[in-house]
N, C-alpha and C positions, 0 to 999 in steps of 0.2 A: 342431618338428612338433607340432601339437596334435591329440590323438586325442579328438575332441569327442563322438563318439557310440558307443553300444554296437555299432551295426552295423559301424562302421569297425574296432573292436577285434576283433569276431568274424571279419571278413574277413581280418585279418592272422593271427589264430590258425589259420585254415583253409588258409593258403598251403601249396602243396606244397613239398618241400625245395628245388627249383631256384628257384622264385619267392621263397621266403624268403631264400635266399642272395643273390639279386640285390637284394632290399630292404635287407639288411644291408650289402652292399657299397656301395650308394649312400650310406647313412647314414655308413658308415665314411669314405668319401672326403670327404663334407661335413664330418665332424668334423676330419679332418686339414687341410682347407682353412681351417677357422675358427681352429684353434689354432696352426698353424705359420706363421711362426717365432716368434710372440709367446710361446708356452709354451716357456721355455728348458729345462725339465726334459725334455720330450719331443723338443725339437729336437735335444738331445744324444743321447738314446737311439735316435732313429729317423733319425739322420743318413744312414744308408746305404740307406734304402728308396727304391724307385722309385715315383713318383706320376704319374698316379693308380694306385691299387692295382687290379689286374685280376682277382684271384681271392682268395677268403678263404683258400685254401691257403697264400698267402704269409705269413700271420700266424705260422705255425709257426717261421719263421726270425727273428721279431722277439724282442727281449729281454722277459723278464717284468718286472712291476712288483711290488715288495715293500713292505710297510708300513714296514719299517725305512728304506727310501730316502726315504719321505715325511716322516719325523720330522725336525724342526729341531734346533737345538742344545739340549741338556738345560738350558741356562741362558738360553735365548731365549724367544720367544713361542709356540713350538710350532705355528705355522701350517704346514699341509701344503706341501711343496716343489713340488707339481705345479700351483700356481696359474698361470693363463694371463695374467692382467692385474693391474695395481696394485690394492691393497686397496680403494681408493676406489670401484672399479667394482662391488663386491659389496654385497649387501643382507642376507645370511643368514650367521650363524656358528653352527656346531654342533661338538660334540666327541664323539669315541669314548668308550666306557664306561671304557676303561682296564682291562677285565677281563684282557686279555692285553697287558701292557706299559704303557708310558707313554701317557696320553691324547694324541690327535692332534686339532688344530683344523682343520676343513674349512670352506671358504667357498663360497657359491653366489651367483650373480647372480640377478636377477629372472627371466631367461629359464630358467636352470637350475631354479629353483624351480617354474616352470610345468611343466617336464618331470617333476619329482618328482610333482606333482599328477596329471599325465596317466598316469604309470606306476601310481599307486595306484588308478586307476579299474578296472584289471584285477582287483585284489584285491576291490574293492567289488562288481564284477560277479559274481565267484565267490561272494561272500557274499549275493548278492541283496539288497543294501542299496538302498533307494529314498529319495526325498525325504520320504516319510511317516515314516521312522524317526527315533526319538529316541535319540541315542548318548551313553552315559556314557563319558567318557575317564578311566580310572582310572590316571592317571600324575601325577607331579609336573611342575611347569613348569621343569624343568632343561634342560640343553643337549642332551638325547637327541633325535636327529633324527627317529626313528620317530614319536614323539608329534606333533611339529609338522607333519610331512608328512601324517600321517593326518588331523589336525585340519583342515588347509586343504583336503585332498581331499574330506573329508566335507562341509565347508562349500560347496565348489564343486558338490557333488551336491544341495545344498539341504536337508540333514538339520538337525534341531534338535540342537544340541550342548550337552552338560553338562560343562564343565570342572571338575576336582576337585583341582587342585594345592593342596597344603597342607591338604587335608581328611583327617580320620582315616578309617580303614577303616570304622568304624561310620557315620560321617558320609556316606561314599560310598554305603553301602547305603541309607541314608535318602534320599539324592538319587535313587538308582535307583528307589526306591519312589514318591517324590512326583512325579518327572518322568515316571513310567511309561516308563522307558527300554526300548527293544526291542532294542538292540545295546549290548554292552560291549566296549571295547578295553582290553587289558591283557596282561601276561605270563601264561603258563600257571600259574606259581607263584602269582601274585596272584589268579587266578581261583579256585584252590583255597583260598587264604587268606580271600578274601571269603566263600566258602561256610562255612568253618570259623567265622569270627567271627559270621556270621548264625546258625549253629546254637547258638553259645554264648549268643546273645541271643534264643533261643527263636523263631526264625522260619526259614523255608525259602526259599533263593534261587529255587527252582523256582516259587514263588508270585509272583515279581516280574513275570512276563510277558516276560522277555528271550527272544528267539528266535535270536539269533546272538551268539557270543563270538568276536571276532577277536583272535588271539593272535600274539605275536612276541617276539623276544629270547632264546628258548630253544628247544631241539628238541621240547619237550613237546607242541606242537600236532600233531606227526606221530608221536608215540610212542603206540601204540595204547591202552595201559592208562591213560595220563594223559588222553588225549583222551576215552576212554570215561567216566572218572570226572567230568571237567568236564561232559560232556554229560548225564550222569545227575543230577548235583547241580543243574544249572541248567535242566534240561529244555529245552536249546537245542542247536543245531548249532554245532560249532567250525570255524572257518576259520583255517588256518595262513598265516603270511606270513613271508617271508625277505627280508632286506635288510642293507645295511651302510652306515655313514656314508661310507666311502671310495668306494663304488661306486653305491649307489642301491637302490631297492625292486625287487629283481629277481625275486622268486618269490611264488607264491600257490598255496594248496591248493584243494581242492574239498570239497563236502559229504560225499563218501564218505570222505575222509581218508586214502586209501591212498598218496598221492603229492603232490609239489609240482611245479608247472610253472614252468619258467624263461620269463620274458617275452622271447622271442626277437625280438619286434618292436623292442626297444630295447636288447638285450644279446646279444653273441656269447658263447656258452658253449663252453668247452673242458674236457676231462676228462683228467687225468693219472693214469695207473695208479699206485696206491700201491706196487705190487710192482716195476714196471719204470721208472716215470717217463715212459713213452711214452703215446701216446693210448690211452685205455681202451676196452675192448670193452663191449658192452651188458651191464649188470648187474654190472660189475666195480667193486670199491671204488676210488674215484678222488678226487683233489682237484679242486675246481671252480675254474676260471680264467675270469674275466669281463672283457669289454670293454664299457664303457658307451658307447652311441652318441649320446646326446643331451645330455650334460652337458659343456658347453664350458669353463666357468670353472674346473672342477677335474676334468679328464678322468682316467679310469682305463683304461689299455690293457694287456690281458693281465695283469690283477691277480690275484695268487695269494691267493685268499680264505682258504685254510686250512680250508675246509669240506669234510668228507668225505661223499661221496654215491655213489649207484649210478644211472647214467643209463639211461633206457629211451627208445628212439626209436620203437618200433613199438607204440604204444598205440592203444586204441580211443577213439571219441568224436570230437566235432567239432574239438577243438583238435589241431593237429599239432606244437605246441611240445614240446620234450624234457621228459620228466618224470623226477623223482628219486624212486626207490622208497623210501618211508619218510621222505622229506624229508631234512633234514640229520642225518646219523647221528652226527656228532661233529666234532671239529676235530683237525687234525694235531698241535697243541700240547696237546691234552687227552687224547689216547689214552694210557692207562696200560698199561705192560708190567709185569705182576706174575708173577714166577716163570715167565717165558717165555710167558705168555698175554696176548694183546692184548685189552684191555677198554676199551670206550667207555662214558663216563658214561651215555649214553642207554640202553645195554643194562641197566645196573644199575637205572636209573629204571623201565624197562619192567617189570622183574621185581618190584621193591619195590611199585610202584603197583598191581600186579595184586591186592594184598591190600587190600581196602577198609578194613580196620581200622587200617592204617598212616596216621597223620596227617601225619608229616613224617619226613625221614631225612637222613643225612649219611654220606658215604663217605670214609674216611681210609686212605691208603697210607703205611706206615712200615716201618722195618727192625727186626728182632729177631733177635739172634744171626746177623747178616750175611745174613739172608734177608728178602725182601720179604713183607710181610703186608698183607692187606686187611681192614679192619674197617668194618662198616656199622652206624651208630647209628640206632635207630628209635624213634619215638614210636608205640607199638602199644597200642591199646585192649585187646587180648586178653592182652598181655604173654606171648606165646608165640613167642620168637625161633627156636625149633628149626625150625618149619615154613618160615620164610623162609630160614634157612640151608640147609635141604635143597633148596629150589628154586634158590637161587643156585648151589649146588654142581652140581646137575643141569644147569643151563642155561649156566653159565660154564665148567664143567669143572675147577673148583678149589674147595678148601675156603675158606670165608669166615667170619670171626667176626662174629656178629650180636649187638649189645649193646643191650638195651632201655634207654631213658632216660626220665625223667619227661615226661609230657604238657606241652607248652608250653615245653620247655627248649631246643629247637633254634631257630636263627634263622629268621625269616620274611622274605620278600623282596617288595618292590614292583617292583623292576627285575629284572635278570638274577639268577637264583638262583646262589649259590656253595656248592654242596653237595659238591664234590669237592676234597679237600685232599691234596696230596702232601708228606709230611714227610720224605722220604728225603734 
């Protein structure tokens, strides 16, 4: 299905719950009709279901899909196990980042890729990107799927694209200046680093004329203090985007930045309570489970994303899609338990980034005398760690060691930032 116009997308966003469920049910049955029995992975997993599916309520009895199931042999080619057709039918190969476990290679057909581009149009709508925009793509040309899908979606919209693979940070800033870029696509970490390098070279990124910064890959786009800092430095609005190589580009923020919407026109979202494992109530901390409805070559049905969110179904505004309060709050495999306190990396970042003098930071969990300890290393222009330690203790409810380190000594990241280290 091609969502070719903004009017069609807005119509789907405004569907009432019953009409939306019927739309999803039709797409789900089309998906099953296309992939079964060719897709042996799901033919086995869904052997006992009755078709056609008559209600979305039936999904709760279906098995989940886990990333560990999709991984091939550690000595093999690492192609995801959920492929529907022989490799020769595919035209796109991308790989997960490997931030959480071994990288996974995922393939897409030309039809799948068009679906990616169509899903991305919701993100570009939210960012108010038009064909008049010039977009700087501040990514390398690696196998990261988010860059390539964004690039082709922007091209389909008619934007002028500035690729910067292999270009230095200073070179990218110069390209932004000479091309008169109005939109920048990057990770939140890299948006901050671009501004830092610009300041070191005696100019202000706010002077470049960029009006939108579209970010992905980290929670920072929905972390208030991170978002506010990027917007202040760039004099531009930030739009968050959420997606996964295994599933697709499923979420998009808005100009207000308070939440992320799940694109329910192309994804069925379920929410499992972290406390009970049962369906979560509104606002409850939950793991997001997604079913992609238009990706036939590498389908993902009831995929456990590992993303921790708080769903909101009763929001205001023209869109009726479920919203995630604060975007992605963390991951089930990232949550740190330190002396009995549950700590999300995004919570630490929210606090540390609220101090504008902090340039970069890193959090390390370790054991000392059999007790868990948390140390936060900071590059602080004021060199006054006590004020930050006090705020961390106040808001986390536990004492935290804050250690100043020399400016420029901590790692910088173009891709996903790795600021949280567990050494226990």
